[in-house]
C-alpha positions as CSV (number, residue, x, y, z in Angstrom):
1,M,-12.7,-61.1,-66.1
2,A,-14.2,-57.6,-66.3
3,R,-16.0,-58.3,-63.0
4,Y,-12.7,-59.1,-61.2
5,K,-11.1,-55.9,-62.7
6,S,-14.0,-53.8,-61.3
7,I,-13.7,-55.3,-57.8
8,S,-9.9,-54.8,-57.8
9,F,-10.4,-51.2,-58.9
10,I,-12.9,-50.6,-56.0
11,V,-10.5,-52.1,-53.5
12,I,-7.6,-50.0,-54.8
13,L,-9.8,-46.9,-54.4
14,I,-10.8,-47.8,-50.9
15,L,-7.1,-48.4,-49.9
16,A,-6.1,-45.1,-51.5
17,F,-8.8,-43.3,-49.6
18,I,-7.8,-44.8,-46.3
19,T,-4.1,-44.0,-47.1
20,F,-5.1,-40.4,-47.9
21,L,-7.0,-40.1,-44.7
22,S,-4.2,-41.5,-42.6
23,S,-1.7,-39.0,-44.2
24,V,-3.8,-35.9,-43.6
25,Y,-4.5,-34.2,-40.3
26,V,-6.1,-30.8,-39.4
27,V,-4.7,-28.4,-36.8
28,N,-7.2,-26.1,-35.2
29,E,-6.5,-22.6,-33.7
30,T,-6.4,-24.0,-30.2
31,E,-4.1,-26.9,-30.9
32,Q,-0.4,-27.7,-31.7
33,V,0.9,-30.9,-33.0
34,V,4.1,-33.0,-32.6
35,L,4.7,-35.8,-35.1
36,T,6.2,-39.1,-33.9
37,Q,7.5,-42.0,-35.8
38,F,7.6,-45.3,-34.0
39,G,7.2,-43.3,-30.7
40,K,10.0,-40.8,-31.4
41,P,9.3,-37.2,-32.3
42,V,10.3,-36.1,-35.8
43,G,10.6,-32.7,-37.3
44,E,9.4,-29.4,-35.8
45,P,6.1,-29.0,-34.0
46,V,3.2,-27.6,-35.9
47,T,1.7,-24.6,-34.2
48,T,-0.1,-22.9,-37.0
49,P,-3.7,-23.9,-37.9
50,G,-4.4,-25.6,-41.3
51,L,-4.2,-28.8,-43.3
52,N,-1.0,-30.9,-42.9
53,F,0.4,-34.2,-44.2
54,K,2.3,-37.0,-42.6
55,V,3.6,-40.4,-43.6
56,P,0.6,-42.7,-43.4
57,F,0.6,-45.6,-40.9
58,I,4.1,-44.8,-39.7
59,Q,3.8,-41.3,-38.3
60,K,1.3,-40.2,-35.6
61,A,0.1,-36.7,-34.8
62,N,0.0,-35.9,-31.1
63,F,-2.2,-32.9,-30.3
64,F,-1.7,-30.6,-27.4
65,E,-3.6,-27.6,-26.1
66,K,-2.4,-24.1,-27.0
67,R,-4.8,-22.4,-24.6
68,F,-4.3,-21.7,-20.9
69,L,-4.7,-24.7,-18.7
70,E,-5.9,-25.0,-15.1
71,W,-4.1,-26.5,-12.2
72,D,-6.0,-26.9,-8.9
73,G,-4.0,-28.0,-5.9
74,D,-5.1,-30.1,-3.0
75,P,-5.6,-28.4,0.4
76,N,-2.6,-29.0,2.6
77,Q,-1.9,-28.4,6.3
78,I,1.3,-26.4,6.5
79,P,3.2,-25.0,9.5
80,T,4.3,-21.3,9.3
81,K,7.5,-19.9,10.6
82,D,5.9,-19.0,13.9
83,K,4.7,-22.6,14.4
84,K,1.1,-22.1,13.5
85,Y,-0.7,-24.6,11.3
86,I,-2.9,-23.5,8.5
87,F,-4.8,-25.1,5.6
88,V,-3.7,-23.7,2.3
89,D,-5.7,-24.3,-1.0
90,T,-4.0,-23.0,-4.2
91,Y,-4.6,-22.8,-7.9
92,A,-2.6,-21.9,-11.0
93,R,-2.8,-21.3,-14.7
94,W,-0.2,-22.7,-17.1
95,Q,0.5,-23.1,-20.8
96,I,2.4,-25.4,-23.1
97,V,5.0,-23.1,-24.8
98,D,7.3,-25.7,-26.3
99,P,5.2,-28.8,-27.4
100,L,8.3,-30.8,-28.5
101,Q,10.0,-30.4,-25.2
102,F,6.7,-31.0,-23.4
103,F,6.3,-34.3,-25.3
104,K,9.8,-35.4,-24.5
105,R,9.7,-34.7,-20.8
106,L,6.0,-35.1,-19.8
107,R,4.3,-36.9,-22.7
108,N,0.8,-35.6,-21.9
109,E,-1.3,-33.2,-19.7
110,L,-1.7,-35.9,-17.1
111,G,2.0,-36.1,-16.6
112,A,2.2,-32.3,-16.5
113,Q,-0.4,-32.1,-13.8
114,S,1.4,-34.6,-11.7
115,R,4.7,-32.7,-12.1
116,L,3.0,-29.4,-11.3
117,D,1.7,-31.0,-8.1
118,D,5.2,-31.8,-7.0
119,I,6.6,-28.4,-8.0
120,L,3.9,-26.0,-6.8
121,D,3.0,-27.9,-3.6
122,G,6.7,-28.1,-2.7
123,E,7.3,-24.4,-3.3
124,T,4.1,-23.4,-1.4
125,R,5.2,-25.4,1.6
126,D,8.7,-24.0,1.6
127,F,7.7,-20.3,1.3
128,I,4.9,-20.5,3.9
129,A,7.3,-22.3,6.3
130,N,9.7,-19.4,5.9
131,H,7.2,-16.7,6.8
132,N,5.0,-15.9,9.7
133,L,1.3,-16.4,9.7
134,I,0.5,-12.7,9.4
135,E,2.6,-12.5,6.2
136,T,0.6,-15.1,4.5
137,V,-2.8,-13.7,5.5
138,R,-2.3,-10.0,4.9
139,T,-1.3,-8.3,1.7
140,S,-0.1,-4.8,2.9
141,N,0.0,-2.4,5.8
142,R,-3.0,-0.5,4.4
143,V,-5.3,1.4,6.8
144,P,-8.5,-0.4,7.6
145,M,-11.7,0.7,5.8
146,S,-13.3,1.7,9.1
147,S,-13.1,5.5,9.3
148,G,-12.7,7.8,12.3
149,V,-11.3,6.9,15.7
150,I,-12.2,3.2,15.4
151,G,-10.2,2.8,12.2
152,E,-7.2,4.5,13.7
153,M,-7.3,2.3,16.8
154,I,-7.6,-0.9,14.8
155,G,-4.8,0.3,12.4
156,D,-2.6,1.0,15.4
157,S,-3.2,-2.5,16.8
158,L,-2.3,-4.3,13.6
159,E,1.1,-5.8,13.3
160,Q,3.3,-4.4,10.5
161,I,4.3,-6.8,7.7
162,E,7.4,-6.8,5.4
163,V,6.5,-9.2,2.7
164,G,2.8,-10.0,2.5
165,R,0.6,-12.4,0.7
166,E,0.9,-11.1,-2.9
167,K,4.7,-11.1,-2.7
168,I,4.8,-14.6,-1.4
169,Q,2.6,-15.7,-4.4
170,A,4.9,-13.9,-6.8
171,M,8.0,-15.6,-5.2
172,I,6.3,-19.1,-5.5
173,L,5.5,-18.4,-9.1
174,Q,9.0,-17.3,-9.9
175,A,10.6,-20.3,-8.2
176,A,8.2,-22.7,-9.8
177,N,8.9,-21.3,-13.3
178,E,12.6,-21.8,-12.7
179,Q,11.9,-25.5,-12.3
180,T,9.7,-25.8,-15.4
181,L,12.2,-24.2,-17.9
182,D,13.1,-27.6,-19.4
183,L,9.6,-29.0,-19.3
184,G,8.2,-26.9,-22.2
185,I,5.6,-25.3,-20.0
186,R,5.2,-21.9,-18.3
187,I,3.2,-21.1,-15.2
188,L,1.3,-18.0,-15.9
189,D,-0.3,-17.3,-12.6
190,F,-0.4,-18.7,-9.1
191,R,-2.8,-17.8,-6.3
192,F,-3.9,-18.8,-2.8
193,K,-7.5,-19.8,-3.3
194,R,-8.2,-20.1,0.5
195,I,-6.2,-19.9,3.7
196,N,-7.9,-21.2,6.8
197,Y,-6.7,-21.8,10.3
198,V,-6.7,-25.1,12.0
199,E,-9.1,-25.4,15.0
200,E,-6.6,-24.5,17.7
201,V,-5.2,-21.5,15.8
202,R,-8.8,-20.4,14.8
203,N,-9.8,-20.3,18.5
204,Q,-6.7,-18.2,19.3
205,V,-7.5,-15.8,16.6
206,Y,-11.1,-15.4,17.6
207,E,-10.0,-14.8,21.3
208,R,-7.5,-12.2,20.1
209,M,-10.2,-10.4,18.0
210,K,-12.6,-10.4,20.9
211,S,-10.1,-9.1,23.4
212,E,-9.1,-6.3,20.9
213,R,-12.7,-5.3,20.4
214,Y,-13.3,-5.4,24.2
215,R,-10.3,-3.1,24.7
216,I,-11.6,-0.6,22.1
217,A,-15.1,-0.8,23.7
218,D,-13.6,-0.2,27.2
219,K,-11.7,2.8,25.9
220,F,-14.8,4.3,24.4
221,R,-16.8,3.7,27.6
222,S,-14.1,5.4,29.7
223,E,-13.9,8.3,27.3
224,G,-17.7,8.5,27.2
225,Q,-17.9,8.5,31.0
226,G,-15.3,11.2,31.2
227,E,-17.2,13.3,28.7
228,A,-20.4,12.7,30.6
229,S,-18.8,13.9,33.8
230,R,-17.5,17.0,32.1
231,I,-20.9,17.8,30.7
232,N,-22.6,17.3,34.0
233,G,-20.0,19.4,35.7
234,E,-20.5,22.2,33.2
235,K,-24.3,21.8,33.6
236,E,-24.1,22.2,37.4
237,R,-21.7,25.2,37.1
238,E,-24.0,26.9,34.7
239,L,-27.0,26.1,36.9
240,K,-25.4,27.6,39.9
241,T,-24.4,30.6,37.9
242,I,-27.9,31.1,36.6
243,Q,-29.4,30.6,40.2
244,S,-26.9,33.1,41.7
245,Q,-27.6,35.6,39.0
246,A,-31.4,35.2,39.5
247,F,-31.0,35.5,43.3
248,R,-29.0,38.6,42.9
249,Q,-31.5,40.1,40.5
250,A,-34.4,39.2,42.8
251,E,-32.6,40.8,45.8
252,E,-31.9,43.9,43.7
253,I,-35.6,44.1,42.7
254,M,-36.7,43.6,46.3
255,G,-34.3,46.2,47.5
256,R,-35.5,48.7,45.0
257,A,-39.1,47.9,45.9
258,D,-38.4,48.3,49.7
259,A,-36.6,51.6,49.0
260,E,-39.6,52.8,46.9
261,A,-42.0,51.6,49.6
262,A,-40.0,53.4,52.3
263,A,-39.9,56.5,50.2
264,I,-43.6,56.4,49.8
265,Y,-44.1,55.8,53.6
266,A,-41.8,58.6,54.4
267,A,-43.5,61.0,52.0
268,A,-46.9,60.0,53.5
269,Y,-45.5,60.3,57.0
270,N,-44.2,63.8,56.4
271,R,-47.4,65.0,54.7
272,S,-49.7,65.5,57.8
273,P,-49.9,64.6,61.5
274,A,-52.9,62.4,60.8
275,A,-51.0,60.5,58.2
276,R,-48.1,60.1,60.6
277,S,-50.4,58.8,63.3
278,L,-52.0,56.4,60.9
279,Y,-48.5,55.2,59.6
280,T,-47.3,54.8,63.2
281,F,-50.5,52.9,64.1
282,M,-50.2,50.6,61.0
283,K,-46.6,49.8,61.6
284,S,-47.3,49.1,65.2
285,M,-50.1,46.7,64.3
286,E,-47.8,44.9,61.8
287,T,-45.2,44.6,64.6
288,F,-47.9,43.2,67.0
289,E,-49.0,40.7,64.4
290,K,-45.5,39.5,63.6
291,T,-44.2,39.5,67.1
292,F,-46.8,38.4,69.5
293,D,-48.8,35.2,69.9
294,S,-50.6,33.5,72.8
295,Q,-47.3,32.1,74.2
296,T,-45.3,35.4,74.0
297,H,-44.2,37.3,77.1
298,I,-42.7,40.8,76.8
299,I,-41.5,43.6,79.0
300,L,-42.1,47.2,77.7
301,S,-41.0,50.6,79.1
302,T,-43.7,53.2,79.7
303,D,-42.5,55.4,77.0
304,S,-42.7,52.7,74.3
305,E,-45.0,53.3,71.4
306,L,-46.2,49.7,71.7
307,F,-47.1,50.2,75.4
308,K,-49.0,53.3,74.5
309,Y,-51.3,51.4,72.1
310,L,-51.6,48.4,74.4
311,K,-52.6,50.9,77.2
312,K,-55.2,52.5,75.0
313,A,-56.6,49.1,74.0
314,E,-56.9,48.2,77.7
């Protein structure tokens, strides 16, 4: 009899322990809990960490994340307002802010991810379809990082935008949050992970980039050729100026030298008859040397100085 009492006591203890375990649950700092009874939520959600109790075997604790959650969209091919197709890959961060409403509408994170696919992909498609390609690619009308003339030329060639990529992201985020108000979640951030052109548009963009760079290169070449022509012209002008000045200085020096030589000859000529005769003779010999050769014929008068010396030589 005592043995049966011991066994019964042990069974009762085990059942009591199991009952205690099923009535206790622990909420961590990163979790929040919604209690359900026969599949229906009861009471308020538990959002503070600690030890909590529930009705054993009847109530169930449903745990949900309190931290930020990730949503990663599938790349989609979307047409822009100017009829250009691009591949858009997006991502977002969201959070469960009302676990009770979240459980009623979405049940779990898998249902939330599926609902976010519909909301964010739809809003992305709508907003990109309502804006031109340049608005989704560029953020602002900032000046390119290239400095100097090249940066100014590239900046002048860029088309001006009114909205830009960041504002489109903000508009998608706002529109998506308006649709998640009754879902118990809030989208914290939405971004374009990558935007890529389809093959046809990519080739058009590359050709446009090349033609733009060719235009800039041609302009630089023409400006360089004009500058080279100007430098060469200045060089020729300065060279002619230097040569003319040198020629003038050489002529002045030769003139002064001839004048000094003539003065010396005149002084020597006027000094004595013998010197005059020698000077006359030397100048006549120079004239003979510079004037006559074996092919020269000349007619002289009898009173010519040259005839006198030729007569004496004969």
